[in-house]
C-alpha positions in Angstrom: -5.1 -12.0 2.6 -7.2 -9.6 2.0 -10.4 -10.1 -0.1 -11.2 -7.6 -2.5 -14.4 -7.2 -4.3 -15.9 -5.7 -7.8 -19.7 -4.8 -8.3 -21.3 -4.7 -11.9 -25.0 -3.7 -12.3 -26.7 -4.4 -15.7 -30.2 -3.7 -17.1 -31.7 -4.8 -20.3 -30.6 -6.7 -23.2 -27.4 -7.7 -24.3 -26.8 -4.9 -27.2 -29.2 -2.1 -26.0 -28.8 -2.5 -22.0 -26.5 -0.9 -20.1 -24.4 -1.6 -16.8 -21.9 0.5 -14.4 -18.5 -1.2 -12.7 -17.7 -0.2 -9.6 -14.5 -0.9 -7.2 -16.2 -2.1 -3.5 -13.3 -2.7 -1.9 -11.8 0.9 -2.2 -13.2 3.9 -4.0 -11.4 3.9 -7.0 -14.2 3.0 -9.3 -17.8 4.1 -9.0 -20.5 3.2 -11.1 -18.6 3.6 -14.1 -21.6 3.2 -17.1 -20.5 0.7 -19.9 -22.6 -0.1 -22.7 -22.1 -3.5 -25.8 -21.1 -0.2 -27.6 -18.5 1.1 -25.3 -17.0 -2.6 -25.0 -16.9 -3.3 -28.7 -17.6 -0.5 -30.7 -15.6 2.2 -29.6 -18.4 4.4 -27.8 -17.8 6.1 -24.3 -18.0 4.4 -21.8 -16.1 1.4 -19.2 -14.7 -1.8 -21.3 -14.8 -4.5 -18.5 -11.4 -6.0 -20.2 -10.0 -2.9 -19.8 -10.0 -3.0 -15.8 -9.0 -6.4 -15.9 -5.7 -5.6 -18.0 -4.8 -2.5 -16.1 -5.1 -4.5 -13.0 -2.9 -7.4 -14.7 -0.3 -4.2 -15.5 -0.2 -3.0 -11.9 0.3 -6.8 -10.4 3.4 -7.4 -13.3 5.0 -4.0 -11.8 4.6 -5.1 -8.4 5.8 -8.8 -9.0 8.8 -7.5 -10.5 9.8 -5.3 -8.1 9.4 -8.0 -5.4 11.2 -10.8 -7.6 14.2 -7.5 -8.3 14.3 -7.2 -4.7 14.8 -10.2 -4.0 17.7 -11.2 -6.4 19.5 -8.3 -4.7 18.5 -5.8 -7.1 17.0 -2.4 -6.8 14.3 -0.8 -9.1 14.1 2.4 -10.2 10.6 2.8 -12.2 8.9 0.2 -14.0 6.3 1.3 -16.9 4.2 -1.5 -18.1 1.3 -1.5 -21.0 -0.9 -4.7 -21.1 -2.6 -5.0 -24.4 -5.4 -7.6 -24.3 -6.8 -8.7 -27.6 -10.6 -9.5 -27.8 -11.2 -11.9 -30.1 -14.8 -14.4 -30.8 -15.8 -17.9 -30.2 -18.6 -20.3 -30.5 -19.5 -20.2 -27.1 -22.6 -18.0 -27.1 -26.2 -19.2 -26.8 -26.5 -18.4 -30.5 -23.3 -19.8 -31.6 -21.3 -16.3 -31.7 -19.7 -15.2 -28.3 -16.7 -13.4 -27.1 -13.1 -14.1 -25.9 -10.0 -12.9 -24.7 -7.5 -14.4 -27.2 -4.2 -13.1 -25.5 -2.3 -10.7 -22.9 1.0 -8.6 -24.2 3.0 -6.5 -21.7 5.3 -3.7 -23.0 7.6 -3.5 -20.1 10.5 -0.3 -19.8 12.5 -0.6 -16.7 15.3 0.8 -15.3 17.0 -1.6 -13.0 20.5 -0.6 -12.4 22.8 -3.6 -11.5 21.6 -6.6 -13.5 23.0 -7.9 -17.2 20.8 -8.1 -19.7 20.0 -11.5 -19.2 19.4 -11.4 -15.6 16.8 -8.9 -16.2 15.2 -10.9 -19.0 15.0 -13.6 -16.4 13.2 -11.5 -13.9 11.0 -10.0 -16.2 9.8 -13.4 -17.4 9.2 -15.0 -14.1 7.1 -11.9 -12.8 5.1 -12.3 -16.0 4.3 -16.2 -15.0 4.2 -15.3 -11.0 2.3 -12.2 -10.8 -0.9 -13.5 -8.9 -3.5 -12.3 -12.0 -1.1 -14.2 -14.5 -1.5 -17.4 -12.7 -5.4 -17.5 -12.8 -5.8 -16.2 -16.9 -5.1 -19.1 -19.1 -4.7 -17.0 -22.1 -1.2 -16.8 -23.7 0.3 -13.8 -21.4 3.6 -12.2 -24.0 5.8 -9.9 -23.4 8.9 -7.2 -24.6 11.0 -5.9 -22.0 13.0 -3.1 -22.2 16.1 -1.9 -19.8 17.0 1.9 -19.6 19.2 1.5 -18.1 23.1 0.0 -19.4 23.6 -3.7 -18.3 26.5 -4.6 -16.2 29.1 -6.6 -17.0 
């Protein structure tokens, strides 16, 4: 199996410094700038957690397509939005740290030939078995909707 890598550079203090994020296995992201303000205050720039949750959505879609195929059905389309909730904790050196409280998937899929119950089982199995889900310990929840009519 391949090893995939990413790289980040940071210069300066926590609030006043600047950094970059790059994918190094591919050229998908090259030196995207980020700062404290881009992460926590809505300023322009990259957000490391956004990259994680975007990859998680892609991982979920691929897992659902694979699990559906193994169940004997075919995916027409899957659209997944992953929402990551940021929080704070007492883990920082000053007693104030940042944390990820959870990830919630909103899935809309067109998968003909399965019942609503089968779809719910496939969607949940993909949530649990996606390789990124396996490494995360925060709650990862799911809302899944089919766009095709269920089979009898």
